[in-house]
C-alpha positions as CSV (number, residue, x, y, z in Angstrom):
1,M,22.4,-23.1,14.0
2,R,20.5,-19.9,13.3
3,I,21.4,-18.8,9.8
4,V,20.2,-15.5,8.3
5,V,19.9,-15.4,4.5
6,A,19.7,-12.1,2.5
7,G,18.8,-12.3,-1.2
8,G,16.9,-15.6,-0.6
9,S,14.2,-15.0,-3.2
10,G,16.4,-15.7,-6.2
11,F,17.1,-18.9,-8.1
12,L,20.0,-19.7,-5.8
13,G,18.4,-18.4,-2.6
14,R,15.2,-20.4,-2.6
15,P,16.7,-23.9,-3.0
16,L,19.5,-22.9,-0.5
17,I,17.0,-22.0,2.2
18,R,15.1,-25.3,1.6
19,T,18.4,-27.2,1.8
20,L,19.5,-25.5,5.0
21,K,16.2,-26.2,6.6
22,S,16.3,-29.8,5.5
23,A,19.8,-30.0,7.2
24,G,18.2,-28.9,10.5
25,H,19.2,-25.3,10.6
26,D,16.9,-22.5,11.7
27,V,16.7,-20.0,8.8
28,T,15.7,-16.4,9.0
29,Q,15.1,-14.8,5.6
30,L,15.6,-11.0,5.3
31,V,12.9,-9.5,3.1
32,R,12.1,-6.0,1.9
33,R,8.4,-6.6,1.6
34,P,5.9,-6.9,4.6
35,V,6.6,-10.1,6.6
36,V,4.1,-12.9,5.8
37,K,5.9,-15.8,7.5
38,P,7.4,-16.3,11.0
39,D,10.8,-17.1,9.6
40,Q,11.1,-13.7,7.8
41,L,12.6,-10.4,9.0
42,R,11.9,-7.1,7.3
43,W,14.9,-4.9,6.5
44,D,16.0,-2.0,4.4
45,P,19.5,-2.8,2.9
46,A,20.5,0.8,3.2
47,E,19.7,1.1,6.9
48,P,21.3,-0.6,9.9
49,V,19.7,-3.9,10.8
50,T,19.6,-5.9,14.0
51,L,19.7,-9.7,13.4
52,P,18.3,-12.3,15.8
53,E,20.4,-12.7,18.9
54,D,21.2,-16.4,18.3
55,T,22.4,-15.8,14.7
56,A,25.6,-17.9,14.1
57,A,26.0,-17.2,10.4
58,V,24.8,-14.8,7.7
59,I,24.7,-15.7,4.0
60,N,24.4,-12.8,1.6
61,L,23.2,-13.5,-1.9
62,C,22.0,-9.9,-2.7
63,G,22.5,-8.6,-6.2
64,V,20.4,-8.0,-9.3
65,N,20.9,-10.2,-12.3
66,I,23.9,-9.2,-14.5
67,G,22.2,-10.7,-17.6
68,H,20.8,-7.4,-18.8
69,R,21.9,-4.5,-21.0
70,W,24.4,-2.4,-18.9
71,T,23.0,1.1,-19.3
72,P,24.5,3.7,-16.9
73,S,21.4,3.4,-14.6
74,Y,21.6,-0.4,-14.6
75,R,25.4,-0.2,-13.8
76,R,24.4,1.8,-10.7
77,E,21.8,-0.8,-9.8
78,L,24.3,-3.6,-10.2
79,R,26.7,-1.9,-7.8
80,D,24.2,-0.7,-5.3
81,S,22.3,-4.0,-5.1
82,R,25.6,-5.7,-4.1
83,V,27.7,-3.2,-2.2
84,V,25.0,-1.5,-0.1
85,P,23.5,-4.6,1.5
86,T,26.9,-6.2,1.9
87,T,28.1,-3.1,3.9
88,T,25.0,-3.2,6.1
89,L,25.3,-6.9,6.8
90,A,29.1,-6.7,7.5
91,K,28.5,-3.9,10.0
92,A,25.7,-6.0,11.7
93,V,28.0,-9.0,11.9
94,A,30.7,-6.9,13.4
95,A,28.4,-5.2,15.9
96,Q,26.7,-8.4,17.1
97,G,29.8,-10.6,17.2
98,I,28.5,-13.1,14.7
99,E,31.0,-15.7,13.8
100,L,30.5,-16.2,10.1
101,L,29.6,-14.2,7.0
102,I,29.3,-16.0,3.7
103,N,29.1,-13.4,1.0
104,S,28.3,-13.9,-2.6
105,S,30.9,-12.8,-5.2
106,G,31.9,-13.9,-8.7
107,V,34.8,-15.3,-10.6
108,G,34.7,-12.1,-12.6
109,S,37.2,-10.8,-9.9
110,Y,40.0,-12.4,-12.0
111,G,39.2,-10.6,-15.2
112,D,39.8,-12.5,-18.5
113,T,42.2,-15.2,-17.7
114,G,42.7,-16.4,-21.3
115,Q,44.3,-19.9,-21.2
116,T,45.9,-19.3,-17.7
117,E,44.5,-21.3,-14.8
118,V,43.7,-19.2,-11.7
119,T,43.1,-20.2,-8.1
120,E,42.1,-18.3,-4.9
121,E,45.8,-17.3,-4.6
122,S,45.7,-15.4,-7.9
123,P,45.2,-11.6,-7.6
124,A,41.9,-10.0,-8.3
125,L,42.0,-7.3,-11.1
126,T,40.9,-3.9,-9.9
127,G,40.9,-2.0,-13.2
128,E,40.5,-4.3,-16.2
129,D,36.7,-3.9,-16.7
130,F,33.5,-3.0,-15.0
131,L,32.7,-6.5,-13.6
132,S,36.1,-7.1,-12.1
133,R,36.1,-3.6,-10.5
134,L,32.6,-4.3,-9.1
135,S,33.6,-7.7,-7.7
136,V,36.6,-6.1,-5.9
137,E,34.4,-3.4,-4.4
138,W,31.7,-5.9,-3.5
139,E,34.2,-8.1,-1.6
140,G,35.8,-5.0,0.0
141,A,32.4,-4.1,1.6
142,T,32.8,-7.2,3.9
143,R,35.8,-5.5,5.6
144,P,34.0,-4.4,8.8
145,A,33.1,-8.1,9.6
146,A,36.6,-9.3,8.9
147,D,38.1,-6.5,11.0
148,A,35.9,-7.5,13.9
149,G,37.3,-11.1,13.8
150,A,34.5,-12.8,11.9
151,R,35.2,-15.6,9.5
152,V,34.4,-14.1,6.1
153,V,34.0,-16.4,3.1
154,L,33.9,-14.7,-0.3
155,M,32.0,-17.1,-2.6
156,R,33.4,-16.6,-6.1
157,T,30.7,-18.5,-7.8
158,G,31.0,-19.6,-11.4
159,L,28.0,-20.6,-13.5
160,P,25.6,-22.9,-11.5
161,L,23.8,-25.1,-14.0
162,S,20.1,-25.0,-13.4
163,T,17.1,-24.9,-15.7
164,D,15.5,-22.4,-13.4
165,G,17.9,-19.5,-14.2
166,G,21.4,-18.4,-14.6
167,F,23.7,-19.4,-17.5
168,L,21.8,-22.5,-18.7
169,K,18.2,-21.5,-18.8
170,P,18.3,-19.0,-21.7
171,Q,20.3,-21.5,-23.8
172,L,17.7,-24.3,-23.7
173,L,15.2,-23.0,-26.2
174,P,17.7,-22.3,-29.1
175,F,19.5,-25.6,-28.4
176,K,16.2,-27.5,-28.5
177,L,15.4,-25.8,-31.8
178,G,18.7,-26.9,-33.2
179,V,20.1,-23.4,-33.6
180,G,22.4,-23.5,-30.5
181,G,26.1,-23.1,-31.0
182,K,29.4,-22.0,-29.6
183,L,30.1,-18.3,-28.9
184,G,32.7,-17.1,-31.4
185,D,35.6,-19.5,-31.8
186,G,34.6,-21.3,-28.5
187,K,38.1,-21.3,-27.1
188,Q,37.1,-19.3,-24.0
189,W,36.9,-21.3,-20.7
190,V,33.6,-21.7,-19.0
191,P,33.6,-21.7,-15.1
192,W,30.5,-24.1,-14.8
193,V,29.5,-25.8,-11.5
194,S,26.8,-28.3,-10.8
195,F,23.9,-26.6,-9.0
196,I,23.8,-29.5,-6.5
197,D,27.5,-29.1,-5.8
198,W,27.0,-25.4,-5.3
199,L,24.4,-26.1,-2.6
200,R,26.7,-28.8,-1.1
201,A,29.7,-26.4,-1.1
202,V,27.8,-23.8,0.9
203,Q,26.9,-26.3,3.5
204,F,30.5,-27.5,3.5
205,V,31.8,-24.0,4.1
206,I,29.5,-23.6,7.1
207,G,31.0,-26.7,8.8
208,D,34.6,-26.1,7.9
209,K,36.0,-23.4,10.1
210,E,39.4,-23.4,8.3
211,I,37.8,-21.9,5.2
212,D,38.2,-18.2,5.2
213,G,38.6,-15.6,2.5
214,P,38.2,-16.1,-1.3
215,L,36.5,-19.4,-2.3
216,N,36.1,-20.5,-5.9
217,I,32.9,-22.5,-6.3
218,V,33.4,-24.0,-9.8
219,G,33.6,-27.5,-11.2
220,P,36.9,-29.2,-10.9
221,N,37.2,-29.9,-14.6
222,P,36.7,-26.7,-16.6
223,V,35.9,-26.8,-20.3
224,T,36.0,-24.4,-23.2
225,N,32.8,-23.0,-24.6
226,A,33.1,-25.3,-27.6
227,Q,33.3,-28.3,-25.3
228,F,30.4,-27.0,-23.2
229,T,28.3,-26.5,-26.4
230,K,29.0,-30.0,-27.6
231,E,28.0,-31.5,-24.2
232,L,24.8,-29.5,-24.0
233,G,23.9,-30.5,-27.5
234,K,24.6,-34.1,-26.7
235,A,22.5,-34.0,-23.5
236,L,19.6,-32.5,-25.5
237,H,20.1,-34.7,-28.6
238,R,20.5,-31.7,-30.8
239,P,23.2,-30.6,-33.4
240,T,25.6,-27.8,-32.4
241,F,27.2,-26.9,-35.7
242,M,26.3,-23.2,-35.6
243,F,28.3,-20.4,-33.9
244,V,27.1,-17.1,-32.5
245,P,29.2,-14.0,-33.6
246,K,29.8,-11.4,-31.0
247,V,28.2,-8.6,-33.0
248,A,24.9,-10.4,-32.9
249,V,24.9,-10.8,-29.1
250,R,26.1,-7.2,-28.6
251,V,23.1,-5.9,-30.6
252,L,20.9,-7.5,-28.0
253,Y,22.9,-7.0,-24.8
254,G,25.4,-4.2,-25.4
255,E,28.5,-4.4,-23.2
256,Y,27.1,-7.4,-21.2
257,A,27.6,-9.5,-24.4
258,N,31.4,-9.4,-23.7
259,E,30.9,-11.7,-20.7
260,G,30.0,-14.7,-22.9
261,Y,33.3,-14.3,-24.8
262,R,35.5,-13.8,-21.7
263,S,37.7,-16.7,-20.7
264,L,37.7,-17.8,-17.1
265,R,39.8,-20.9,-16.4
266,V,39.2,-21.1,-12.6
267,K,40.2,-23.9,-10.3
268,P,38.4,-24.7,-6.9
269,Q,41.7,-25.1,-5.1
270,V,40.5,-24.4,-1.6
271,L,37.5,-26.8,-1.8
272,L,39.8,-29.6,-3.2
273,S,42.4,-29.0,-0.6
274,R,39.8,-29.2,2.2
275,G,38.6,-32.6,1.0
276,F,35.3,-31.5,-0.7
277,R,34.1,-34.2,-3.1
278,F,32.2,-33.0,-6.1
279,E,29.1,-35.1,-6.9
280,H,29.2,-33.9,-10.5
281,A,32.9,-33.5,-11.3
282,T,32.4,-33.3,-15.1
283,V,30.3,-31.0,-17.2
284,D,28.3,-33.8,-18.8
285,R,27.3,-35.2,-15.4
286,A,26.3,-31.7,-14.2
287,L,24.2,-31.1,-17.3
288,R,22.4,-34.4,-17.0
289,A,21.7,-33.6,-13.4
290,A,20.3,-30.2,-14.3
291,L,18.2,-31.4,-17.2
292,S,16.8,-34.4,-15.2
293,S,15.5,-32.0,-12.5
294,R,13.1,-30.2,-14.9
């Protein structure tokens, strides 16, 4: 099928496009720069866009990296880079009668879950903190597509483990130097997911027309930060006896530092109920797969 991908230049988007093409799909990448390839289409996320007539699905991965100090101006960029393009694409899906919109989101929708396990049936929190409020607004921007009858899948992605970016990459150097350690007491839950399983889950969603609405893309066996730290140290053959106090991270990252200490015990209930089989069902296997791909 013809699949349009927005936000395809990031560390998730590039391998996803390769994977979709390898599976036989025709992929059109929306770009903001001048077009240099025949499979690209230039757009302005703030302006209406007309997608190819044969488009069967749109995958939206737009959004600047949250791993940055959240100044007032960067907060605006975090919001605008997500909500604005999502609104534009949802309206295009509605106007053109496109069947499927797969929209990126995050498990931050649930707020800090503490020791409580949450699923897609758990309510999103609209006022607890900036990230949960942003996630709710981001998902709400897909409403025009849903109102028009499109299948809208809200990918609440956890932390894909890849050495190319995201949660894992910045930890590699300190762990290799033997100064890696748990964050605080390490009791907070980490919503990890194998990068390969993330790619497989997206393809699974395209083919399963029963999947609609929120979708948690996380590993089936969550671990605490202390357990994750232990497994990463083991995979790199390094000690992990240190711990990182919150005040030290906050000096570097400001409010964003709180995200590393937030507990997100999230279960991929929909994927499991639909028969998706995780290739890397445990964090040690996911880490080995990520590190072996370097």
